C-alpha positions in Angstrom: 31.5 47.1 -23.5 29.5 43.8 -22.6 29.2 41.3 -25.3 25.9 39.5 -26.4 24.6 37.2 -23.5 25.6 33.5 -24.1 23.3 30.9 -23.2 23.2 27.0 -22.8 20.2 24.8 -22.8 20.3 21.6 -20.6 17.8 19.2 -19.2 17.2 18.9 -15.6 18.2 15.3 -16.0 21.6 16.4 -17.0 22.1 18.3 -13.8 20.8 16.0 -11.2 20.2 12.3 -11.5 17.6 11.4 -8.9 17.2 14.0 -6.2 14.6 14.0 -3.3 13.5 17.2 -2.1 14.4 20.7 -3.6 16.4 20.6 -6.8 17.4 24.2 -6.0 19.2 23.3 -2.9 21.7 21.2 -4.9 22.2 23.9 -7.6 22.3 27.3 -6.1 24.6 27.9 -3.0 23.4 31.3 -2.2 19.7 31.6 -2.9 19.5 35.1 -1.3 21.2 36.5 -4.5 18.9 37.3 -7.3 19.8 38.8 -10.7 17.1 40.0 -13.0 19.6 40.9 -15.6 23.0 39.0 -16.4 25.4 40.1 -13.7 28.7 41.7 -14.6 30.7 39.3 -12.7 30.4 36.4 -10.4 30.1 37.1 -6.8 32.1 34.0 -5.9 35.2 34.4 -8.1 34.9 37.7 -9.5 35.2 36.5 -13.1 33.1 38.3 -15.8 32.1 35.0 -17.8 28.5 34.7 -16.8 26.2 32.6 -19.1 22.5 32.2 -19.1 21.2 28.7 -18.4 17.9 27.8 -20.2 16.2 24.4 -18.8 14.4 22.6 -21.1 10.6 22.1 -20.1 10.9 25.0 -17.7 9.8 28.5 -18.7 11.1 29.9 -22.1 14.4 31.9 -21.8 16.9 31.9 -19.1 16.2 30.6 -15.7 19.5 30.6 -14.0 22.9 32.3 -14.3 26.3 30.3 -14.3 29.8 31.3 -14.0 31.9 29.6 -16.7 35.0 29.9 -14.4 33.9 28.4 -11.0 30.4 27.0 -12.1 28.6 28.6 -9.4 24.9 29.2 -10.2 22.7 32.1 -9.5 19.0 32.9 -9.4 17.2 34.9 -11.9 13.8 34.7 -10.2 12.9 34.1 -6.6 13.6 30.7 -5.3 10.3 29.4 -4.9 9.3 30.2 -8.8 12.6 28.7 -9.9 11.9 25.6 -7.8 8.5 25.3 -9.5 10.0 25.5 -12.7 12.7 22.9 -12.2 10.4 20.5 -10.6 7.9 21.0 -13.8 11.0 20.2 -16.0 11.9 16.8 -14.3 11.1 14.0 -16.7 11.2 16.1 -19.7 13.6 14.6 -22.4 14.4 14.8 -25.9 15.8 12.4 -28.5 19.3 13.4 -29.4 18.7 11.5 -32.8 16.0 13.9 -33.7 18.4 16.9 -33.5 20.6 15.9 -36.5 24.4 15.7 -36.2 26.3 18.4 -34.2 30.1 18.4 -34.4 31.7 18.2 -31.0 33.5 21.5 -31.5 29.9 23.2 -31.5 29.1 21.7 -27.9 28.6 24.2 -25.1 
């Protein structure tokens, strides 16, 4: 039985400092693979630890999938749609002080 989907939320700025061109080209190796639902295993390493990745400033909910073992990322939506969402999220930021104290043990 598959457990509940784990997700993590990140800023695009945390993924890539300053990138010219398509952000997706730096994040996703195989853009032909699209998984509308959480894949059962990673197609790269065959591990079953896949999490949904939410990007702050992009659409609400999971935008990408990531293998927690090999860290490969996979698409949930078509590449062009994902790239638009990533580009819109560039420059989005948050003040960590506004989130209150979170113990390090609770970090993703």
